[in-house]
Each structure stands twice: as structure tokens, then as C-alpha cells.
C-alpha positions as CSV (number, residue, x, y, z in Angstrom):
1,R,-4.0,26.5,-0.8
2,R,-5.4,23.2,0.4
3,M,-4.5,19.8,-1.1
4,K,-6.6,16.6,-0.6
5,T,-4.2,13.7,-0.5
6,G,-3.8,10.3,1.1
7,T,-0.2,10.4,2.3
8,V,2.3,13.2,1.6
9,Y,6.0,13.3,2.2
10,V,8.2,16.4,1.9
11,N,12.0,15.9,1.7
12,R,11.8,12.3,2.8
13,G,13.2,9.4,0.8
14,Q,11.5,6.4,2.6
15,W,8.2,5.5,4.1
16,D,6.8,3.2,6.7
17,V,5.9,-0.2,5.3
18,N,2.7,-0.2,7.4
19,S,1.5,3.0,5.7
20,P,-0.4,2.4,2.5
21,F,0.4,4.6,-0.4
22,G,-1.3,5.1,-3.7
23,G,-4.0,7.2,-5.3
24,Y,-6.7,9.3,-3.7
25,K,-10.4,8.8,-4.2
26,Q,-11.1,7.6,-7.8
27,S,-7.5,8.0,-9.2
28,G,-7.4,4.3,-10.3
29,I,-4.0,3.9,-8.7
30,G,-5.1,1.8,-5.7
31,R,-3.3,1.1,-2.5
32,E,0.0,-0.8,-1.9
33,G,2.5,-1.0,0.9
34,G,0.1,-1.8,3.8
35,K,-0.8,-5.3,5.0
36,E,-3.8,-5.4,2.6
37,G,-1.6,-4.4,-0.4
38,Y,0.8,-7.2,0.3
39,E,-2.0,-9.7,0.7
40,E,-3.1,-8.9,-2.9
41,F,0.1,-10.3,-4.2
42,L,0.1,-13.5,-2.1
43,E,-1.4,-16.9,-2.9
44,T,-2.2,-19.3,-0.1
45,K,-0.6,-22.7,-0.6
46,T,-1.1,-25.8,1.5
47,I,1.9,-28.1,2.0
48,Y,1.6,-31.5,3.5
49,D,4.7,-33.3,5.0
50,C,4.2,-37.0,5.1
């Protein structure tokens, strides 16, 4: 059989942090783990040192 997936691991306990993981197509899970996923959790802050 064929399986449509984003990322699949077999017998592997860890993943590359640059590889996004999450749902496929319209699963509603989204993507995390890649650069774009981390940026979703960040808030830009400006700090001035006088």
C-alpha cells in the first residue's frame, strides 16, 4: 500500500530540528519544529540600553 505523509520515521526516537513535523494536508495539526514553527512562538522585543 501507499501512504501519503509529510515525514515518517520507523524505529527512530529523535528527529532533526530543521525538519518540520505535523499534520498532512488539512489535518488541522499544523507544522512545528522547523524555523517557521519556532518563529510562531516568538515575540520580537526591542531593548534600549541608555
